[in-house]
N, C-alpha and C positions, 0 to 999 in steps of 0.2 A: 504494500500500500504506500501511497504517497505521504510525505511528511505533513502535508496540509490536512489530510484526513485525521491524523493523530492529533494535530493541534485543535481541530474542531471537536474531537471527542473530549477534550479537557473541559469544555463548557458544561458537559453533563454533570461533572463533579459539583457544580454550583447548585444542583438540585438539593444538596444536603442542607443548605441554608434555609430555604423556605419550608422544607420538611421538618427541621428542628423548630422553627417558629410555629408551624402548625401543631406540632406535638405539645408545645407549651400552651398554645391557645385552647386546644381541646381539653387539656387537663387542668387549666388554670383554677377553676372553682373547686377542685378536689385536692389541691396541694395544701400541705400543712403550712403553718406560719414560718417554720424554720425547715429548710431543706438541708439534708446531710450532703455535703459536697466532698468529703474526704473520709476514708476509713483507715483504721490502723491495720496491722498485719492479721489480727484475728477477726476483722470484719466489723468492729464496733465503730460507729461514727465519731469522729473527733474534730470535724470542721463543718461549720454551718453557714448558711446564707439565707437571705429572704428569697421568696420566689422571684421577685423582680431582679435581685442581684444574681441569682442563678441563671435567669434567662439572659441578662445582659452579658454575663461572663461567657455563656455557651455560644451565643450569637457572635459576640466580639472575637472570641478565640477562633471560631470556625471561619469567620470572614477573613481574619489575618492569615490563617493557615491556607485557605483557598487562594488568596492573593499570591502568597509565596509559591505554592505548588503549581499554580497556573503559569507563573513566570518561569519556573524551572522546567515545566513540561514544554513550553514554547521554545525555550532555549535548546533543550535536547532534541525536539522535533526538527528544528531548523539547522542546528549545528551538527548533530549526529543522527541523521535519519535512520541509520542502521540500528540504533539503540532506542528508537522511539517506542516500539511495541512493548518491550519489557519495562520501560520507564512509565508508560501510561498504565500498565497493569499494576505496577508498584504504587503509583499515585492513587489509583482506585482503592487498593488495599488499605493504604494509610488513611484516606478520607473515610472509608467505611468503618475502620476500627475507631477512629476519633469520633465519628458521628454516633456510633453505638455507645461509646463511653459518655459522651455529653448528654445523650438522651437517657442514659441509665440514671442520671440524677432525678429525672421525673419518674421513670418507671419504678425505681426502687423505693422512692418516697411515697408512691401511691400504694404500694403493697406492704410497707413496713408498719 
């Protein structure tokens, strides 16, 4: 495939941002007043935030990560087209894991 097609596929990564916002919007009325944002090694919460603080952190961190990874993906696709496919796959994996971790703040606090 052409390097341009890999560069275009990077824009699909940006769906993680509205999906995260949608997750917070759908669960907003069910969230507790304090959201556990960090756990120790045994799984007990030891870091807390308000729902608004958790939402702003999640969306801000994801936005920054997507900016950086999109720039890196474009550079790889244009400078090293032979490395574009593995780079795009790796970027999808990274964004997927980060997206799941950021949305886990909501999911785990709804079930705890």
